[in-house]
C-alpha positions in Angstrom: 60.7 -28.6 -92.0 58.9 -29.0 -89.2 61.8 -30.9 -87.4 64.3 -28.1 -88.4 62.0 -25.6 -87.1 61.1 -27.5 -83.6 64.8 -27.9 -83.3 65.7 -24.3 -83.8 63.3 -22.8 -81.5 64.5 -24.8 -78.9 67.6 -22.3 -77.7 65.0 -19.6 -77.8 62.8 -21.4 -75.2 65.5 -21.7 -73.4 66.7 -18.1 -73.4 63.5 -17.3 -72.6 63.3 -19.1 -69.2 66.7 -18.1 -68.1 65.8 -14.3 -68.5 62.4 -15.2 -66.2 64.3 -17.1 -64.0 67.0 -13.8 -63.1 64.8 -11.2 -63.0 65.5 -9.5 -59.7 62.2 -8.8 -57.4 61.0 -5.2 -57.1 62.7 -3.3 -54.5 61.1 -2.5 -50.8 59.8 1.0 -50.3 60.7 2.4 -46.7 59.2 5.5 -45.7 62.0 8.0 -44.1 60.9 8.3 -40.6 60.1 11.6 -39.1 62.5 13.6 -38.4 64.4 13.7 -34.6 63.4 17.4 -33.3 66.2 18.1 -30.6 64.8 18.7 -26.9 65.2 21.8 -25.4 66.1 21.8 -21.7 65.2 24.4 -19.7 65.9 25.1 -16.1 64.3 27.2 -13.1 64.1 27.2 -9.5 61.1 26.1 -7.4 58.6 28.9 -6.3 58.5 27.4 -2.9 61.1 26.8 -0.4 62.8 23.3 -0.2 64.3 23.9 3.0 64.9 27.2 5.2 66.4 28.1 8.7 64.5 31.5 9.5 66.2 31.8 12.8 62.7 32.3 14.6 63.4 30.6 17.9 66.2 31.7 20.4 68.5 29.3 21.7 70.7 26.8 20.4 70.5 26.6 16.1 68.3 23.9 14.9 70.0 20.7 15.4 68.2 18.8 12.3 70.0 21.6 9.8 73.4 22.3 11.5 76.8 20.8 12.7 79.8 22.0 13.8 83.4 22.1 12.9 85.6 22.1 16.2 89.0 22.5 17.1 92.0 24.6 16.1 95.1 23.5 13.9 95.2 26.3 11.5 92.4 24.9 9.2 94.8 24.6 6.2 95.4 28.6 6.0 97.2 29.3 9.3 94.2 30.7 11.2 94.3 31.7 15.0 90.8 31.1 15.9 89.7 28.1 17.9 86.1 26.8 16.5 83.6 25.7 19.4 79.9 24.5 19.4 78.8 26.5 22.7 76.3 29.6 23.0 79.4 32.3 23.3 80.0 31.5 19.5 76.7 30.3 18.2 73.4 31.1 19.0 69.8 32.4 18.1 68.7 35.7 19.2 65.7 38.3 18.0 65.6 36.6 14.9 68.9 36.2 13.4 71.9 33.8 14.0 74.6 34.8 15.8 78.0 33.8 15.0 80.6 35.7 17.3 84.3 35.5 17.3 86.0 36.5 20.9 89.4 37.1 22.5 90.2 35.9 25.8 93.0 36.2 28.2 94.1 32.5 28.0 94.3 29.7 25.5 92.5 29.7 23.4 93.0 33.4 22.5 90.3 33.6 19.7 87.3 31.4 19.8 84.7 31.7 16.9 82.0 29.2 15.3 82.2 27.3 11.8 78.3 26.0 11.2 77.8 23.3 8.6 75.0 21.7 7.2 77.0 18.3 6.3 75.1 15.0 6.4 71.8 17.0 7.4 71.0 19.4 4.6 73.4 18.5 1.4 72.5 19.7 -1.9 73.1 19.2 -5.8 72.0 22.1 -7.8 69.7 24.9 -7.3 69.5 28.0 -5.7 70.9 29.2 -1.8 70.2 32.4 -0.3 71.8 34.0 2.9 71.0 37.0 4.2 73.8 38.2 6.5 75.5 41.4 8.5 79.1 41.0 8.4 81.8 41.6 11.0 84.3 44.5 11.0 87.8 44.8 11.8 91.5 43.9 11.0 91.6 40.3 11.3 88.2 38.7 10.7 87.6 36.7 8.0 84.0 36.0 7.2 82.8 33.5 4.7 79.2 32.0 3.6 80.5 29.1 1.1 80.2 25.4 0.1 82.0 22.1 0.3 82.0 19.0 -1.5 80.3 16.6 0.7 82.1 13.6 0.2 85.7 12.7 -0.8 85.0 11.4 -4.4 87.5 13.1 -7.0 91.3 13.0 -6.7 93.6 10.3 -4.9 95.7 13.1 -2.8 93.7 15.7 -1.7 90.2 16.3 -0.5 90.1 20.1 -1.2 90.3 21.4 -3.8 89.4 18.7 -5.6 86.1 18.4 -5.1 85.2 21.6 -5.2 84.4 24.9 -3.2 82.1 27.5 -4.0 82.5 30.8 -1.9 78.9 33.0 -1.9 80.6 35.5 0.0 84.2 36.3 1.7 85.0 39.3 3.4 88.3 40.0 5.2 88.2 43.2 7.9 91.3 44.7 6.6 89.9 45.6 3.3 86.4 46.7 4.1 83.2 46.2 2.1 84.8 44.2 -0.7 83.1 40.9 -1.0 84.7 38.5 -3.0 82.9 35.4 -5.0 85.2 32.6 -5.9 85.1 28.7 -7.2 88.0 26.6 -6.1 89.0 23.4 -7.8 92.1 21.2 -8.7 92.7 23.2 -11.8 91.4 26.8 -10.6 92.5 28.0 -7.0 94.5 30.6 -5.7 97.3 28.8 -4.3 98.3 28.2 -7.7 97.3 31.3 -9.5 94.8 30.3 -11.5 91.8 31.5 -9.3 88.3 32.3 -11.1 86.2 34.6 -9.2 85.2 38.6 -8.7 85.1 40.9 -6.1 82.9 44.2 -5.7 82.1 47.0 -3.4 79.3 46.4 -1.3 78.3 49.6 0.7 77.7 49.1 4.8 78.3 45.4 4.4 79.2 45.1 8.1 76.2 47.4 9.3 73.0 46.7 6.9 71.7 43.2 5.9 72.5 41.9 1.8 71.2 39.0 0.1 74.5 36.6 -0.9 72.9 34.1 -3.9 74.2 30.8 -5.4 72.4 29.6 -8.6 74.1 26.5 -9.4 72.9 24.9 -12.8 74.4 21.5 -14.4 76.6 23.7 -16.4 77.3 26.7 -14.9 77.3 28.5 -11.2 76.1 32.1 -10.9 76.9 34.1 -7.8 74.6 37.0 -6.7 74.7 40.0 -4.0 71.4 41.5 -3.7 70.2 39.9 -6.6 72.4 41.6 -9.2 74.9 39.3 -11.1 78.4 39.2 -9.9 80.1 36.7 -11.1 79.5 33.1 -13.4 81.7 30.0 -14.3 80.4 27.9 -16.9 81.4 24.6 -17.5 83.3 23.7 -21.1 82.6 20.4 -23.0 86.6 19.9 -22.4 86.3 20.1 -18.4 86.8 17.0 -16.5 86.5 17.0 -12.5 89.7 19.0 -12.1 88.1 21.9 -13.8 84.3 21.1 -12.5 83.6 19.0 -9.7 80.1 20.5 -9.5 78.1 17.4 -10.3 78.3 16.1 -6.8 76.4 17.1 -3.7 77.6 19.8 -1.6 77.0 21.7 1.9 76.8 25.0 3.2 79.3 26.6 5.7 78.7 30.0 7.8 81.6 30.9 9.9 84.3 33.8 11.1 88.2 32.8 11.0 90.6 35.2 12.7 93.7 36.0 11.1 95.2 33.2 8.5 96.9 33.5 5.3 94.6 36.1 3.7 92.4 37.6 6.8 95.8 38.3 8.9 97.8 40.0 6.2 97.6 43.1 7.9 97.7 41.4 11.7 95.1 41.2 14.0 93.4 44.1 15.8 92.5 42.9 19.5 90.7 45.9 20.0 87.8 45.0 17.8 86.6 42.0 19.8 83.8 40.3 20.0 83.1 40.5 16.2 79.5 39.3 15.0 77.9 37.9 11.6 74.1 38.1 11.5 72.2 35.6 9.6 68.3 36.7 9.0 67.7 33.5 7.0 69.3 30.5 5.0 66.9 29.6 2.3 67.6 26.8 -0.4 65.3 26.1 -3.5 65.4 23.0 -5.6 66.4 23.2 -9.4 63.4 22.5 -11.5 64.5 21.1 -15.2 61.9 20.9 -18.1 62.2 19.4 -21.5 60.2 20.8 -24.2 
């Protein structure tokens, strides 16, 4: 009897051992990590001026800030002026920069100045303010604007591939109408896709007004006397063709004469000389804050 009982119990023992050997370990408990809160990025501008030219010293403009574009050739717009860097076309007097366009009886018939901060005061994002009084008369084409400093985008054309931002353009045949625009490979007047806005500015040529650009990583805004005129926003689908405004630009101040736009109603030779007066140029850095 014992023998039978002993033999019969062997399978039971074996089965019991098998069950114990295949038991899975208890699962490890892993606590969920704390949920990630998206960072909020806000932009503002430095309270103090990063750099400026107040034009307080009479004579030659500050060579640590200004370069000159020189010569004729139409400048891509069939313009009539020859740009110089002598005191007859650019100088500081009584607290103002004077850019003066002149007419002579010999070649070149028209002279003017195109002053630039290229390679001296390039900037990427930030606020630019220029307080200016504009020229008057048919044939004048005054501008306060920016261009890409480096030829980075596009394979064929520096302009418009590397971007242009116009704080102010004014043509004398359309007195007191001020334009603000952007130009890129995808958006420019030559192909009818221009992005910009215009405004009547009373006494643009007899009073000073402040022309301002607020440049952010995702938009550019244009103001006249602290009132928003035009905003161009960056879309998530944009490439450099639409938005090349992620590389440094530089400031330009000039008066062109004639050209495809400024000369649409001819040039009135009786108006010369004509001047653009600039009270100050002020630039403020962009400040980025993460919360």
